[in-house]
BALOBA-1460 file (C-alpha; in Angstrom, 3 decimals):
// residues 331
<rec num="1" residu="m" x="-17.012" y="8.812" z="-8.773"/>
<rec num="2" residu="t" x="-19.366" y="6.081" z="-10.035"/>
<rec num="3" residu="s" x="-17.834" y="2.711" z="-9.274"/>
<rec num="4" residu="l" x="-18.402" y="-1.018" z="-8.906"/>
<rec num="5" residu="s" x="-16.096" y="-0.969" z="-5.885"/>
<rec num="6" residu="n" x="-18.983" y="-0.741" z="-3.426"/>
<rec num="7" residu="l" x="-20.380" y="-3.984" z="-4.856"/>
<rec num="8" residu="f" x="-16.993" y="-5.709" z="-4.804"/>
<rec num="9" residu="r" x="-16.358" y="-4.823" z="-1.160"/>
<rec num="10" residu="k" x="-18.839" y="-7.505" z="-0.128"/>
<rec num="11" residu="y" x="-19.068" y="-9.602" z="-3.297"/>
<rec num="12" residu="t" x="-16.832" y="-12.663" z="-3.775"/>
<rec num="13" residu="g" x="-18.458" y="-14.279" z="-6.840"/>
<rec num="14" residu="a" x="-17.457" y="-14.844" z="-10.447"/>
<rec num="15" residu="l" x="-17.657" y="-11.184" z="-11.507"/>
<rec num="16" residu="r" x="-14.480" y="-10.457" z="-9.532"/>
<rec num="17" residu="g" x="-12.588" y="-12.660" z="-11.969"/>
<rec num="18" residu="l" x="-13.893" y="-11.122" z="-15.200"/>
<rec num="19" residu="k" x="-11.589" y="-8.548" z="-16.745"/>
<rec num="20" residu="l" x="-14.577" y="-7.153" z="-18.652"/>
<rec num="21" residu="a" x="-16.151" y="-6.092" z="-15.345"/>
<rec num="22" residu="y" x="-13.082" y="-3.997" z="-14.575"/>
<rec num="23" residu="v" x="-13.079" y="-2.502" z="-18.077"/>
<rec num="24" residu="l" x="-16.680" y="-1.425" z="-17.486"/>
<rec num="25" residu="n" x="-15.662" y="0.086" z="-14.166"/>
<rec num="26" residu="n" x="-12.811" y="1.913" z="-15.898"/>
<rec num="27" residu="l" x="-15.231" y="3.400" z="-18.435"/>
<rec num="28" residu="l" x="-17.524" y="4.532" z="-15.630"/>
<rec num="29" residu="n" x="-14.522" y="6.252" z="-14.052"/>
<rec num="30" residu="r" x="-12.826" y="7.571" z="-17.176"/>
<rec num="31" residu="r" x="-11.982" y="10.917" z="-15.555"/>
<rec num="32" residu="a" x="-9.919" y="9.074" z="-12.943"/>
<rec num="33" residu="l" x="-7.874" y="7.518" z="-15.752"/>
<rec num="34" residu="a" x="-7.486" y="10.510" z="-18.079"/>
<rec num="35" residu="h" x="-4.018" y="11.300" z="-16.705"/>
<rec num="36" residu="n" x="-2.797" y="7.955" z="-18.074"/>
<rec num="37" residu="r" x="-2.959" y="9.126" z="-21.699"/>
<rec num="38" residu="e" x="0.268" y="11.100" z="-21.376"/>
<rec num="39" residu="l" x="1.851" y="8.581" z="-19.013"/>
<rec num="40" residu="y" x="1.229" y="5.696" z="-21.414"/>
<rec num="41" residu="k" x="2.941" y="7.686" z="-24.168"/>
<rec num="42" residu="k" x="5.838" y="8.536" z="-21.852"/>
<rec num="43" residu="y" x="6.462" y="4.908" z="-20.933"/>
<rec num="44" residu="g" x="5.742" y="3.425" z="-24.375"/>
<rec num="45" residu="l" x="2.509" y="1.645" z="-23.509"/>
<rec num="46" residu="r" x="0.350" y="1.333" z="-26.625"/>
<rec num="47" residu="k" x="-3.102" y="0.353" z="-25.428"/>
<rec num="48" residu="s" x="-6.364" y="1.875" z="-24.292"/>
<rec num="49" residu="i" x="-6.325" y="3.503" z="-20.868"/>
<rec num="50" residu="y" x="-9.481" y="1.506" z="-20.075"/>
<rec num="51" residu="a" x="-7.967" y="-1.891" z="-20.909"/>
<rec num="52" residu="p" x="-6.448" y="-4.362" z="-18.432"/>
<rec num="53" residu="v" x="-2.810" y="-3.581" z="-17.630"/>
<rec num="54" residu="g" x="-0.073" y="-5.528" z="-15.893"/>
<rec num="55" residu="s" x="3.644" y="-6.149" z="-15.677"/>
<rec num="56" residu="g" x="3.540" y="-8.049" z="-18.973"/>
<rec num="57" residu="d" x="2.894" y="-4.735" z="-20.710"/>
<rec num="58" residu="f" x="6.322" y="-3.504" z="-19.567"/>
<rec num="59" residu="p" x="8.894" y="-6.020" z="-20.891"/>
<rec num="60" residu="a" x="11.704" y="-3.600" z="-19.999"/>
<rec num="61" residu="h" x="11.402" y="-1.310" z="-17.006"/>
<rec num="62" residu="h" x="12.168" y="2.386" z="-17.293"/>
<rec num="63" residu="p" x="15.448" y="3.136" z="-15.446"/>
<rec num="64" residu="d" x="14.039" y="6.074" z="-13.440"/>
<rec num="65" residu="i" x="13.562" y="4.107" z="-10.201"/>
<rec num="66" residu="p" x="13.195" y="5.859" z="-6.808"/>
<rec num="67" residu="w" x="16.366" y="7.625" z="-5.697"/>
<rec num="68" residu="l" x="16.650" y="5.609" z="-2.488"/>
<rec num="69" residu="d" x="16.585" y="2.352" z="-4.492"/>
<rec num="70" residu="r" x="19.660" y="3.249" z="-6.514"/>
<rec num="71" residu="p" x="23.137" y="1.798" z="-5.819"/>
<rec num="72" residu="a" x="24.549" y="5.011" z="-4.293"/>
<rec num="73" residu="a" x="21.436" y="5.764" z="-2.235"/>
<rec num="74" residu="m" x="23.128" y="5.937" z="1.178"/>
<rec num="75" residu="e" x="25.631" y="8.544" z="0.042"/>
<rec num="76" residu="a" x="23.000" y="10.461" z="-1.934"/>
<rec num="77" residu="l" x="20.837" y="10.588" z="1.189"/>
<rec num="78" residu="r" x="23.671" y="11.883" z="3.379"/>
<rec num="79" residu="q" x="24.541" y="14.535" z="0.794"/>
<rec num="80" residu="h" x="20.971" y="15.717" z="0.221"/>
<rec num="81" residu="p" x="20.669" y="19.391" z="1.333"/>
<rec num="82" residu="e" x="17.548" y="18.660" z="3.412"/>
<rec num="83" residu="f" x="19.005" y="15.663" z="5.248"/>
<rec num="84" residu="s" x="21.143" y="17.633" z="7.708"/>
<rec num="85" residu="g" x="18.081" y="19.605" z="8.795"/>
<rec num="86" residu="f" x="16.275" y="16.522" z="10.098"/>
<rec num="87" residu="p" x="16.551" y="15.537" z="13.778"/>
<rec num="88" residu="a" x="19.301" y="12.987" z="14.464"/>
<rec num="89" residu="e" x="16.829" y="10.170" z="15.142"/>
<rec num="90" residu="l" x="14.989" y="10.780" z="11.873"/>
<rec num="91" residu="q" x="18.304" y="10.820" z="10.013"/>
<rec num="92" residu="r" x="19.074" y="7.425" z="11.527"/>
<rec num="93" residu="q" x="15.637" y="6.115" z="10.564"/>
<rec num="94" residu="l" x="15.984" y="7.323" z="6.974"/>
<rec num="95" residu="l" x="19.315" y="5.532" z="6.593"/>
<rec num="96" residu="h" x="17.662" y="2.484" z="8.124"/>
<rec num="97" residu="f" x="14.892" y="2.690" z="5.498"/>
<rec num="98" residu="v" x="17.433" y="2.436" z="2.694"/>
<rec num="99" residu="e" x="19.185" y="-0.537" z="4.284"/>
<rec num="100" residu="e" x="16.290" y="-2.442" z="5.851"/>
<rec num="101" residu="g" x="13.210" y="-1.310" z="3.897"/>
<rec num="102" residu="y" x="11.286" y="0.300" z="6.754"/>
<rec num="103" residu="l" x="11.447" y="2.971" z="9.442"/>
<rec num="104" residu="v" x="9.566" y="3.781" z="12.645"/>
<rec num="105" residu="l" x="8.261" y="7.199" z="13.732"/>
<rec num="106" residu="k" x="7.707" y="6.897" z="17.472"/>
<rec num="107" residu="g" x="4.825" y="8.987" z="18.821"/>
<rec num="108" residu="f" x="4.186" y="10.681" z="15.490"/>
<rec num="109" residu="f" x="0.481" y="11.094" z="16.274"/>
<rec num="110" residu="s" x="-0.682" y="12.426" z="19.633"/>
<rec num="111" residu="e" x="-2.895" y="10.634" z="22.133"/>
<rec num="112" residu="g" x="-5.672" y="13.107" z="21.340"/>
<rec num="113" residu="q" x="-5.484" y="12.437" z="17.605"/>
<rec num="114" residu="v" x="-5.614" y="8.680" z="18.171"/>
<rec num="115" residu="e" x="-8.605" y="8.996" z="20.500"/>
<rec num="116" residu="r" x="-10.463" y="11.171" z="17.981"/>
<rec num="117" residu="l" x="-9.880" y="8.723" z="15.153"/>
<rec num="118" residu="n" x="-10.881" y="5.657" z="17.177"/>
<rec num="119" residu="a" x="-14.066" y="7.401" z="18.322"/>
<rec num="120" residu="d" x="-14.881" y="8.510" z="14.779"/>
<rec num="121" residu="i" x="-14.389" y="5.036" z="13.300"/>
<rec num="122" residu="e" x="-16.598" y="3.514" z="16.010"/>
<rec num="123" residu="r" x="-19.287" y="6.127" z="15.373"/>
<rec num="124" residu="l" x="-19.205" y="5.545" z="11.620"/>
<rec num="125" residu="l" x="-19.421" y="1.773" z="12.037"/>
<rec num="126" residu="e" x="-22.414" y="2.120" z="14.346"/>
<rec num="127" residu="s" x="-24.175" y="4.435" z="11.886"/>
<rec num="128" residu="k" x="-23.369" y="2.092" z="8.947"/>
<rec num="129" residu="a" x="-21.504" y="4.867" z="7.153"/>
<rec num="130" residu="l" x="-18.565" y="2.439" z="7.266"/>
<rec num="131" residu="d" x="-18.542" y="-1.336" z="7.192"/>
<rec num="132" residu="f" x="-16.122" y="-4.240" z="6.894"/>
<rec num="133" residu="n" x="-15.404" y="-5.600" z="3.431"/>
<rec num="134" residu="y" x="-15.725" y="-9.256" z="2.398"/>
<rec num="135" residu="t" x="-12.707" y="-10.237" z="4.562"/>
<rec num="136" residu="g" x="-14.567" y="-9.271" z="7.732"/>
<rec num="137" residu="r" x="-11.398" y="-7.511" z="8.921"/>
<rec num="138" residu="k" x="-10.820" y="-4.528" z="6.639"/>
<rec num="139" residu="i" x="-12.642" y="-1.175" z="6.708"/>
<rec num="140" residu="m" x="-11.949" y="0.471" z="3.368"/>
<rec num="141" residu="e" x="-11.570" y="4.178" z="2.582"/>
<rec num="142" residu="s" x="-12.483" y="5.715" z="5.942"/>
<rec num="143" residu="y" x="-10.917" y="8.952" z="4.730"/>
<rec num="144" residu="k" x="-13.909" y="9.504" z="2.435"/>
<rec num="145" residu="v" x="-16.332" y="9.856" z="5.360"/>
<rec num="146" residu="s" x="-14.084" y="10.798" z="8.302"/>
<rec num="147" residu="s" x="-12.451" y="14.223" z="8.325"/>
<rec num="148" residu="v" x="-10.258" y="13.030" z="11.197"/>
<rec num="149" residu="a" x="-8.930" y="10.080" z="9.189"/>
<rec num="150" residu="d" x="-8.494" y="12.281" z="6.136"/>
<rec num="151" residu="e" x="-7.051" y="15.539" z="7.438"/>
<rec num="152" residu="e" x="-5.215" y="14.511" z="10.599"/>
<rec num="153" residu="f" x="-3.818" y="11.180" z="9.396"/>
<rec num="154" residu="f" x="-4.088" y="10.390" z="5.670"/>
<rec num="155" residu="r" x="-3.152" y="13.901" z="4.489"/>
<rec num="156" residu="n" x="-1.206" y="14.974" z="7.554"/>
<rec num="157" residu="p" x="1.065" y="17.724" z="6.169"/>
<rec num="158" residu="d" x="4.161" y="16.651" z="8.124"/>
<rec num="159" residu="l" x="3.732" y="13.060" z="6.986"/>
<rec num="160" residu="l" x="3.238" y="14.054" z="3.343"/>
<rec num="161" residu="r" x="6.390" y="16.196" z="3.381"/>
<rec num="162" residu="l" x="8.408" y="13.283" z="4.741"/>
<rec num="163" residu="l" x="6.960" y="10.869" z="2.178"/>
<rec num="164" residu="d" x="7.726" y="13.325" z="-0.643"/>
<rec num="165" residu="f" x="11.334" y="13.414" z="0.541"/>
<rec num="166" residu="i" x="11.653" y="9.634" z="0.812"/>
<rec num="167" residu="m" x="10.131" y="8.993" z="-2.600"/>
<rec num="168" residu="g" x="11.809" y="11.856" z="-4.436"/>
<rec num="169" residu="k" x="8.476" y="12.772" z="-6.029"/>
<rec num="170" residu="p" x="5.226" y="14.237" z="-4.668"/>
<rec num="171" residu="v" x="3.091" y="11.430" z="-3.297"/>
<rec num="172" residu="i" x="-0.565" y="10.846" z="-4.161"/>
<rec num="173" residu="p" x="-2.744" y="9.780" z="-1.205"/>
<rec num="174" residu="f" x="-4.378" y="6.673" z="-2.683"/>
<rec num="175" residu="h" x="-6.399" y="4.791" z="-0.093"/>
<rec num="176" residu="t" x="-6.791" y="3.764" z="3.555"/>
<rec num="177" residu="i" x="-7.670" y="0.556" z="5.394"/>
<rec num="178" residu="n" x="-8.712" y="0.560" z="9.046"/>
<rec num="179" residu="f" x="-8.655" y="-2.452" z="11.338"/>
<rec num="180" residu="i" x="-10.325" y="-3.231" z="14.642"/>
<rec num="181" residu="e" x="-8.680" y="-6.659" z="14.865"/>
<rec num="182" residu="g" x="-5.436" y="-7.902" z="13.345"/>
<rec num="183" residu="s" x="-5.581" y="-9.002" z="9.709"/>
<rec num="184" residu="e" x="-3.651" y="-12.273" z="10.212"/>
<rec num="185" residu="q" x="-2.793" y="-11.893" z="6.528"/>
<rec num="186" residu="r" x="-0.107" y="-14.114" z="5.023"/>
<rec num="187" residu="a" x="3.255" y="-12.726" z="3.965"/>
<rec num="188" residu="h" x="3.052" y="-10.508" z="0.905"/>
<rec num="189" residu="s" x="4.462" y="-7.386" z="-0.698"/>
<rec num="190" residu="d" x="2.226" y="-4.433" z="-1.509"/>
<rec num="191" residu="s" x="3.742" y="-4.276" z="-4.990"/>
<rec num="192" residu="i" x="1.620" y="-7.221" z="-6.171"/>
<rec num="193" residu="h" x="-1.521" y="-5.258" z="-5.340"/>
<rec num="194" residu="m" x="-0.362" y="-1.694" z="-6.084"/>
<rec num="195" residu="a" x="2.340" y="-1.613" z="-8.741"/>
<rec num="196" residu="t" x="3.999" y="1.192" z="-10.679"/>
<rec num="197" residu="e" x="6.065" y="1.715" z="-13.801"/>
<rec num="198" residu="p" x="8.864" y="2.444" z="-13.129"/>
<rec num="199" residu="p" x="8.729" y="0.043" z="-10.155"/>
<rec num="200" residu="g" x="8.882" y="1.180" z="-6.544"/>
<rec num="201" residu="y" x="6.832" y="4.372" z="-6.509"/>
<rec num="202" residu="l" x="4.535" y="3.305" z="-3.679"/>
<rec num="203" residu="i" x="4.955" y="3.656" z="0.073"/>
<rec num="204" residu="a" x="2.791" y="2.604" z="3.022"/>
<rec num="205" residu="a" x="2.232" y="4.226" z="6.418"/>
<rec num="206" residu="w" x="0.803" y="1.945" z="9.137"/>
<rec num="207" residu="t" x="-0.361" y="3.686" z="12.315"/>
<rec num="208" residu="a" x="-0.926" y="1.890" z="15.612"/>
<rec num="209" residu="l" x="-4.158" y="3.142" z="17.207"/>
<rec num="210" residu="e" x="-3.520" y="1.195" z="20.405"/>
<rec num="211" residu="r" x="-0.599" y="-0.737" z="21.879"/>
<rec num="212" residu="v" x="0.425" y="-3.509" z="19.481"/>
<rec num="213" residu="g" x="2.409" y="-6.676" z="20.116"/>
<rec num="214" residu="r" x="2.434" y="-10.412" z="19.625"/>
<rec num="215" residu="h" x="-0.680" y="-10.757" z="21.811"/>
<rec num="216" residu="n" x="-2.980" y="-8.906" z="19.410"/>
<rec num="217" residu="g" x="-1.657" y="-9.864" z="15.994"/>
<rec num="218" residu="t" x="0.830" y="-7.134" z="15.228"/>
<rec num="219" residu="l" x="2.681" y="-6.727" z="11.943"/>
<rec num="220" residu="f" x="5.469" y="-9.106" z="11.024"/>
<rec num="221" residu="f" x="8.015" y="-8.240" z="8.364"/>
<rec num="222" residu="y" x="11.247" y="-9.378" z="6.772"/>
<rec num="223" residu="p" x="14.046" y="-6.773" z="6.848"/>
<rec num="224" residu="k" x="15.946" y="-6.305" z="3.591"/>
<rec num="225" residu="s" x="13.311" y="-8.226" z="1.619"/>
<rec num="226" residu="h" x="12.656" y="-5.027" z="-0.333"/>
<rec num="227" residu="r" x="15.873" y="-5.746" z="-2.223"/>
<rec num="228" residu="l" x="14.525" y="-8.918" z="-3.787"/>
<rec num="229" residu="p" x="13.257" y="-8.731" z="-7.384"/>
<rec num="230" residu="y" x="9.641" y="-7.640" z="-7.652"/>
<rec num="231" residu="v" x="7.286" y="-10.608" z="-7.913"/>
<rec num="232" residu="t" x="4.641" y="-10.337" z="-10.641"/>
<rec num="233" residu="t" x="1.881" y="-12.588" z="-11.948"/>
<rec num="234" residu="q" x="4.416" y="-13.902" z="-14.457"/>
<rec num="235" residu="d" x="6.484" y="-15.470" z="-11.660"/>
<rec num="236" residu="y" x="3.902" y="-17.936" z="-10.351"/>
<rec num="237" residu="p" x="0.900" y="-19.878" z="-11.770"/>
<rec num="238" residu="s" x="-1.631" y="-17.034" z="-11.612"/>
<rec num="239" residu="g" x="-4.201" y="-18.771" z="-13.791"/>
<rec num="240" residu="n" x="-4.849" y="-15.529" z="-15.675"/>
<rec num="241" residu="t" x="-6.204" y="-15.629" z="-19.222"/>
<rec num="242" residu="a" x="-6.957" y="-12.912" z="-21.755"/>
<rec num="243" residu="w" x="-10.448" y="-12.617" z="-20.284"/>
<rec num="244" residu="t" x="-10.196" y="-13.671" z="-16.647"/>
<rec num="245" residu="i" x="-8.195" y="-13.329" z="-13.443"/>
<rec num="246" residu="g" x="-7.104" y="-16.672" z="-12.024"/>
<rec num="247" residu="p" x="-9.477" y="-17.643" z="-9.180"/>
<rec num="248" residu="h" x="-6.585" y="-18.755" z="-6.956"/>
<rec num="249" residu="s" x="-4.018" y="-16.173" z="-8.054"/>
<rec num="250" residu="n" x="-3.625" y="-14.563" z="-4.626"/>
<rec num="251" residu="k" x="-3.149" y="-17.910" z="-2.845"/>
<rec num="252" residu="h" x="-0.594" y="-19.053" z="-5.403"/>
<rec num="253" residu="y" x="1.189" y="-15.721" z="-5.011"/>
<rec num="254" residu="e" x="1.362" y="-16.104" z="-1.220"/>
<rec num="255" residu="d" x="2.627" y="-19.678" z="-1.630"/>
<rec num="256" residu="h" x="5.356" y="-18.320" z="-3.916"/>
<rec num="257" residu="i" x="6.336" y="-15.704" z="-1.332"/>
<rec num="258" residu="e" x="6.663" y="-18.399" z="1.350"/>
<rec num="259" residu="q" x="9.033" y="-20.265" z="-0.956"/>
<rec num="260" residu="l" x="11.119" y="-17.117" z="-1.481"/>
<rec num="261" residu="i" x="11.338" y="-16.518" z="2.271"/>
<rec num="262" residu="e" x="12.680" y="-20.031" z="2.777"/>
<rec num="263" residu="k" x="14.983" y="-19.877" z="-0.239"/>
<rec num="264" residu="h" x="16.654" y="-16.643" z="0.885"/>
<rec num="265" residu="g" x="16.665" y="-17.468" z="4.597"/>
<rec num="266" residu="l" x="14.826" y="-14.272" z="5.491"/>
<rec num="267" residu="q" x="14.424" y="-13.585" z="9.207"/>
<rec num="268" residu="k" x="11.015" y="-12.549" z="10.504"/>
<rec num="269" residu="k" x="10.627" y="-9.603" z="12.881"/>
<rec num="270" residu="y" x="7.603" y="-8.199" z="14.701"/>
<rec num="271" residu="f" x="6.596" y="-4.581" z="15.212"/>
<rec num="272" residu="e" x="5.757" y="-3.752" z="18.808"/>
<rec num="273" residu="g" x="4.690" y="-0.202" z="19.497"/>
<rec num="274" residu="e" x="2.364" y="2.240" z="21.182"/>
<rec num="275" residu="a" x="-0.658" y="4.176" z="19.983"/>
<rec num="276" residu="g" x="0.500" y="6.949" z="17.656"/>
<rec num="277" residu="d" x="3.601" y="5.146" z="16.384"/>
<rec num="278" residu="v" x="3.936" y="4.975" z="12.598"/>
<rec num="279" residu="f" x="5.639" y="2.197" z="10.645"/>
<rec num="280" residu="l" x="6.639" y="3.169" z="7.088"/>
<rec num="281" residu="w" x="7.566" y="0.447" z="4.635"/>
<rec num="282" residu="h" x="8.951" y="0.128" z="1.140"/>
<rec num="283" residu="a" x="6.664" y="-1.023" z="-1.689"/>
<rec num="284" residu="n" x="8.506" y="-4.350" z="-1.906"/>
<rec num="285" residu="l" x="8.970" y="-5.146" z="1.799"/>
<rec num="286" residu="i" x="7.467" y="-8.547" z="2.634"/>
<rec num="287" residu="h" x="5.117" y="-8.287" z="5.603"/>
<rec num="288" residu="g" x="1.835" y="-9.575" z="6.999"/>
<rec num="289" residu="g" x="-0.360" y="-9.906" z="10.080"/>
<rec num="290" residu="s" x="0.718" y="-12.261" z="12.865"/>
<rec num="291" residu="p" x="-1.727" y="-14.650" z="14.593"/>
<rec num="292" residu="i" x="-3.865" y="-13.197" z="17.383"/>
<rec num="293" residu="r" x="-2.627" y="-14.978" z="20.504"/>
<rec num="294" residu="q" x="-5.114" y="-13.417" z="22.923"/>
<rec num="295" residu="p" x="-8.667" y="-14.362" z="21.857"/>
<rec num="296" residu="g" x="-10.876" y="-11.314" z="21.425"/>
<rec num="297" residu="a" x="-7.976" y="-8.851" z="21.492"/>
<rec num="298" residu="t" x="-8.352" y="-5.765" z="19.328"/>
<rec num="299" residu="r" x="-5.572" y="-4.280" z="17.205"/>
<rec num="300" residu="r" x="-6.889" y="-0.910" z="16.120"/>
<rec num="301" residu="s" x="-4.770" y="0.479" z="13.331"/>
<rec num="302" residu="m" x="-4.873" y="2.271" z="10.008"/>
<rec num="303" residu="v" x="-2.729" y="1.751" z="6.946"/>
<rec num="304" residu="a" x="-2.494" y="4.333" z="4.172"/>
<rec num="305" residu="h" x="-0.939" y="3.771" z="0.766"/>
<rec num="306" residu="y" x="0.581" y="6.482" z="-1.397"/>
<rec num="307" residu="f" x="1.452" y="6.355" z="-5.086"/>
<rec num="308" residu="c" x="3.692" y="8.996" z="-6.688"/>
<rec num="309" residu="e" x="3.082" y="11.548" z="-9.390"/>
<rec num="310" residu="g" x="4.345" y="11.006" z="-12.925"/>
<rec num="311" residu="v" x="4.306" y="7.192" z="-13.009"/>
<rec num="312" residu="v" x="1.869" y="4.544" z="-14.244"/>
<rec num="313" residu="c" x="-0.088" y="3.133" z="-11.285"/>
<rec num="314" residu="y" x="-1.913" y="-0.170" z="-11.539"/>
<rec num="315" residu="h" x="-3.008" y="-3.308" z="-9.676"/>
<rec num="316" residu="e" x="-0.861" y="-6.231" z="-10.769"/>
<rec num="317" residu="i" x="-2.888" y="-9.062" z="-9.290"/>
<rec num="318" residu="s" x="-6.191" y="-7.868" z="-10.802"/>
<rec num="319" residu="q" x="-4.599" y="-6.395" z="-13.961"/>
<rec num="320" residu="r" x="-6.351" y="-3.036" z="-13.794"/>
<rec num="321" residu="p" x="-5.212" y="0.599" z="-13.814"/>
<rec num="322" residu="a" x="-5.454" y="2.464" z="-10.517"/>
<rec num="323" residu="l" x="-8.292" y="4.978" z="-10.349"/>
<rec num="324" residu="l" x="-6.869" y="8.327" z="-9.248"/>
<rec num="325" residu="g" x="-9.711" y="10.797" z="-9.008"/>
<rec num="326" residu="k" x="-9.929" y="14.381" z="-7.831"/>
<rec num="327" residu="q" x="-10.130" y="13.299" z="-4.190"/>
<rec num="328" residu="n" x="-6.754" y="11.570" z="-4.523"/>
<rec num="329" residu="s" x="-5.056" y="14.564" z="-6.110"/>
<rec num="330" residu="e" x="-6.058" y="16.953" z="-3.338"/>
<rec num="331" residu="r" x="-3.449" y="17.587" z="-0.673"/>
């Protein structure tokens, strides 16, 4: 797949704010957008599949939201024919996901798997096959060069089956981000970066690759925040125009989220876990990276994001359709 993404991983200049640059990238990757022709017709979107796209193109959302987001979700989950076949702890976690917006899979990955992935990421960084992006914290798309990241983690068959069940549709492995240190990222919801129509068809799986806690900048999150209305670029001063992305859109978004947290009195929690534990969260759960209290402490981890089949997938904050190529469709 030809792409400008390699340039943008390090580049922070004016091109990142030009919608025309993304249109050019879309044209270069037209095969990864071809599936949108039928989806745009299905959801009444009358525009080119290469054009910018955002929440403003969907004045009324399609009612087919994820089954676990619907009013009778708890009862539907209990009555689902597959639910009784899950272990008791997983049943409890699934009910918790509906109520709180997240669940924890303790020891999902083995010590050996974690060791293999950590060693592979270190090797790929040393060889320059992988590198940090412009943030200096994020290692993007390790699955493209690491068979361990791809086959044992990103496309782990047991994980994919569980995600399919939770979402009610087959998931599409979209991308991965690896960390050596904590992100210390401000509170946000993934839905501003990876949105869908109908809303909610995204889920994230965050894997601890070493012990995580307050000392090394673990995840923080706000239970039940997934039930708040989805925040879009229309809800805060994004600075977007017909031709450009607002240069301070992300900061203004994060400021808006802080105001929502205070307004609704949301209570912050922290994830503390061991290597191999997996934290799954809802597309709209507010979360972030806590401060690193112990200077120099690592927080090795990997987050994977999954869209779902049969919905429009796009990036709200940058107003561009998601590129879903052959590598994403393979399971």
